[in-house]
N, C-alpha and C positions, 0 to 999 in steps of 0.2 A: 843776850837780848831776852828777858822775857817772854812771855807769848803772848801776843796779841787778845785782849779779849772782847774790848770795846773800838768799835771802828766810827766815828764821827764823820761823817756825808753834809758838805754843806755844798751848796748849790746859789753862786754867786752872778749877778748879773749887775756890773759899773757899781757905783756908790763903792768906791775901794775903803772909804773912813769909818763906815759902817760894819765891815767884813772886818775891818782889823782891829775894831773893839771887841768886838763877837769873838775870832779869836786869842788874844790879848787874855779875856775873861777867863777862857779853856785852862790856859795855860797858869791863869792864876789859882785855877781852882779845881786842878789837876789832882787826883787823891789818888791817882793806880799807875803813876809813872809812866813807865814805859810799855805797860798793860794797854795803852792810849793809842792809837792811829787816828790822825787828822786827814782827809779827801777831802778838797775842795774841784769842784767843777764848774770851770767858769762859760757861761754862755755868752759874756759881754763879746760886742761886735769889734772892740777896741783889745788891744792886749796888755794894756798898762798893769791890769791885776795880777795877770800870769807871771810878768817879770818882776813886780813889785816881790810877791810870795814867794819866786824862786832863788830871787836876791836875799827875803830877809829873816825867809822861815824855811832853814834848810832840811827839818824834819817832816816838811810836809807835804803829801802827794797832791799835785795840782794838776788837772789836765783839761785842754781846752776842746769845745763842741759847738758843732754851730747850735743857736737857740732851738732844742726843739720839744722845750718846753718841762716844766719840773718833774715830771714820771721819770722820762727818757734818762733826764741827766741824773736823777738819783739812783737809776738802774745804773749806769756807768759806772757810779760810784760800789753799788753793790756788788758787782759783778770782780771788782778786785779788792774789795775787803777782806782783810785776814781775819775780823774779828767774828767769836760768837753771838755778837749781840751787835746791831748799830742804831745809831741815834741819826735819824735824818733831824738837820738844825737849821732853823733859818739864819742867814746872815745879820739880820735885823734882832738879833739876841743876844743877851748880855746873861751871863752867870753871876752869881751873885750868896753861891755857897757852894762847898764842894756836893755834887751829885752821881756821880762816878761809882763809886764802890754802892753806893744804896741801888741804883740800876742792877749794877751784876745780882745782887743779894735780891730783889723781888724775882727775877728771873729762876735763879737758881733754888729758891723756895719752893714755885712752881710750873712746876714742867707745862701745863695748859698756857699758862700767860705768852700770849704771843704779843702784846701790845702792851704800851701805857703812855702818860704822859703824864707831868707835871704841872702845879700850878702856874699859870702863866699873868705877870704884872706890868701895867704900864710903867712908863717911866717916872712917875709920881708913886710907883709902888703899889698902887692901888688895882684891886681884881679886873683882868683882862679877860676875853673868853679863852678860856682853856678845851673846850669841848662844845660841838653842838649836834641837834637831832640829824638823823642821816637823811629823811627824806620828809620830813615836815617842813612847810614855808609857809603858813600861814600870819598872820599878827600875831593870834595870842599865841603860837608856837614861838615864834620870834621874842616874845615877850617876857613869853616862859623859861627861853634857856638861858636869856639874862638872868634870871633871876635863882635857877637853879645852879649857875654860875658861881653868884655869889655865895650862897648856901652849899656848894661843893658837894651837889648832888650831882652822880652819876650812874646811866644806868647800861650797863653794859647788853650791846646788842640794837638798842634803841638810838644812841648815842655814838660819836666818830670824836676822836683825838685829834687836837689841833694839830694842821701840819708843820707846826713852827716848831716843836719838838714830839718826835715820835722816836720812842725806843721801841724794837722791833729784834726779834731770836731772828734770826739771820735763815734758818734751818725753815721756819714758816713763812718766812717772807719767799722766798725761792719757791715752795715747793706751790705759794698759788701763782706763780710767775708774774710776782714782783709786782709794780706800779702797772698800771694798763698805760699804755703809751698814746692810746687815742686821744689820750684827754691832755690838753697843753696844760693847762692850770685852772683851780678850781674842782670842788667835786672827789677828789683823789684822796683823799681822806675818807671819804662816806665809803667809797667803792672799794676802799683797801678794806675798812674795818666790815664792809659784809663779806667778801671773800674769805677774811680770815674767820668770822664766825662761820662761816657755812665751811670751811675746813675744821673745825670742831676746839678753835682757839677762843681765849679768852682776850679782853679787852681791859684794862683797868685806868683809873685816874688816882693820883695819890697828892692831898692835898698840905701834904706834909714836908715837901721839897716846890722850893719855885725859881723861876730866874723871869728877866725882865724881855719883854716882848715890843719891840717897837714897833706897835701895825704900821704897815703902810706907807716905813720908810725907804723900803725897796721897790714901790709900786708910784709911779709920779704920773702914769696918762691914764686917767680914773674912764675915759669914753674906750678903750683897748680893755681895761678891766668887765665893764659891764659887758661888751660884747663876750671876751671869753666865757664869762657866767652864762652868758644866756646860751653859749654853743656847748659847753662841757655839762648845762644843766639838760637840754636835749640830747644829746649823748646820752647821759645817765637814765634818764629816761625810758628812751630805746632800748638799750640793756637790760633794764630789769621791771620793762612794761608798765611803766607807772604812765599817768595821766600826764603831757608835758603841757599842754594847753592849761591845765588846772591851776599847775606851776607857776606856770608863766604870769598869768591872769595875780595869781598869790604875792608872788613878787614885787609885780606891779603896784598894786594897793598896798603892800608893804614898803616900796619906796614913796607914795604919796603920805605913808603914816610919818617917816621921817619924817621927812622935808617941813608936812606942820610942825611937828617937834622941834624940829632945831629953828624954824623961823619965828616961831612963840617966842625960843629962849634964846632968839638972838647969835646963833650957834653959826660962824661961818662957815660948817660944810653943808647949812641949806643950799647955796647956788651949787657945789657940787653933785649932790641930790639932784637938785632941779634938772640939773644937763642930764642923768641919768635915765630921768622920768622921759625928758622928749626923745632920748635915743632909745627907750626902751617903746614908747609911742610908735614913732617910727618903725621898728622893727614888726611891730604888732603884725598889721597885716599880711607881711611875708612869711613871719614864722610861722603865724595859727592859721594859715591857708595852706601849707605844706603838710603831709602826711605826717603821724604823729610816729 
């Protein structure tokens, strides 16, 4: 067998159909043959995904673990990965062209390159969010990042690659201690980017390659997601000595802005955003009374 060069790590949580579509697209556009390995870490409470993968994808390594979060599951996969390079890939992604040989070439051309992502598209193949600001949360910055995504303008050090598709040099990932498992979900990309940069690494974004990201297809509980985001934001701010109160208020203002926009345009996301606002208002007194 050829040497494994690239290891894909996918963290699954319920939604077998979404995962199956992702896996089938990987096989369809695999341009490096047996130099690729696929590792699925299943966080689902049931065992149907585990057994389905075992019975239908004999060459995929699948592991089960208690749901300890996105970072912990990816770390487990990375520990057993044989590849020199890793791809942390969301299950709600679909490949639409070969990208693996391209990815390996980028790493081999630049030894300082620690992590990169490609252009993410929505299911209609329109531009999706491929990157975001590391620690900016104002309404202005949230609007700006959408414009910069449309224009494919990425600034290393100021921005992070979306967790939906993170190509990472395994050596650098291990050297910085992998994902911070104190972050259950959200902010792990920003945290990883900051530590890779502090370690002398480079991050990039390539618009010449793309894949589909069905954003939200694996997250059904918007209330739980809002709580996770605030917990992660608080931890991230404490870790990097940032003003949590300020960023919490900025996030709340941004949710009001989104609600107003959705309400004016008749978008059905308005009701979901309203629920997030009410939850944030309930959390405000408790969270902002605690020590930053």
